[in-house]
N, C-alpha and C positions, 0 to 999 in steps of 0.2 A: 428508177431514181426519180423520174418525173413526179410520181405520186408523193414521194417524201418531200420533195421541194414544194409542191402545192400545199401539203399538210403544214409545212413550216410557214407557208405565207397565210394560211388560215389561222394558225396560232398567233402570228403577227398581227393580223387583223383583229382577233379576239382581244389581244392587248389594247389596242388603240380604239376600239369600238365603243367602250364607256364614254370617252370623251367626245367622240363623233355623235353618238346617239343621246348624249346628255342623260345618262341614268343615275340612279342613287347609288348609295356607297356599298349596300350588300351586293347588288348586281355587278357593280365594277370590282369589288374584291373578289368575286367568282372568277371574273374574266381575267383578273390579274394573277389568279393562281393558276387556273387551267390553261390559259394562253402560253406561258412560258413552259410548263410541262409539255404541250403538244409541239412547241418549237425544239425543245431539247429532244425529245424521243424521235422526231422526224429526222433531226440532223444526225443523231447517233445511227439510226437505222439506214442511212445512205450506205454505209460499209457494208460488203457482203458478209463479214464474220459475224455480224450481230443483226442481221435482217429481222430476225424474229421480234426485236424489241419493238417493232412498228406496232404489234398488237396490244401494247399498253395504251396507244391512241384509241384503240377500240372502247376502252373503259371510259377514257376521257370524254368520246363523243357520245357515249351512253349517258355519262352524267350529264352533259349538256342537253341531252334530250329531256332528262327528268326534272333537271335543277328548276326551270320555271315553276313547277308545282310544288316541288319540295321547298323551295326557298320563298314562295309566294309572291313571284314578280308581279308588279303592278304596272307594267310598262309593255305595251304590245310590240313596239320595235324591237326591244330587247329580247323578249320571248321569241319573236320570228327569228331574229339574228342567232339565237343559240340553237333554235331548232334546225336552222339551214347549216351553221358551221358544224353541229353535232352530226348531222346526217352526213355531210361531205366527209368530215373526219373519220367516221366509221367507214364509208364507202372506200375512201383512199387508203386507210390502213389494211384494208382486207386485200389490195392488190399485192400479189406476191412479188410479181417482177422477175427478170432475168438474173439467176444467180451465175456469175461469172467464175467464181473460184470456190472449191471445196476445201475447207479447213478442218484438218484432223478428222475426228469421227465422233466428237462430242463425247458425252459420259458413257453412252453404251460401248464405246471403244474399249472402255477399260475392262469389260467383262467378256470380250470376244478373245479367241485364242489367235486369231490372225487377223486384226483390223485393217481396214482398207489403206489407210496413211502409212501403216508398217509396211505393207507390201509394195506400196508405190515408192517409198523411201529406199528399199532394198533393190528396186529394179534401176535406180539412177546410177 
């Protein structure tokens, strides 16, 4: 859960960083789009049942790593900010964490003769 919270905080920093770093509109627009996505995905991924949603933040972090060159940033602090936030976002999104509960069996359970969740339900 801690990596998800830290990722959410990184997303919040990304939202406010254009005002702090005083960057131009293209860089600010990028931060104002990617930041809320990182926050939303991080908060959703706190739940055990949708923990794998955290991997969407890997894509967001990857975009932040290449955005300075794709968008042609002309601001060194903004470039460093995106590289640091992107790297941390990728690293934190790859932390699997402890899964406390198992929910159903996913889509693969539809194609099994005796799925785990069915066996557990009949034992109760």
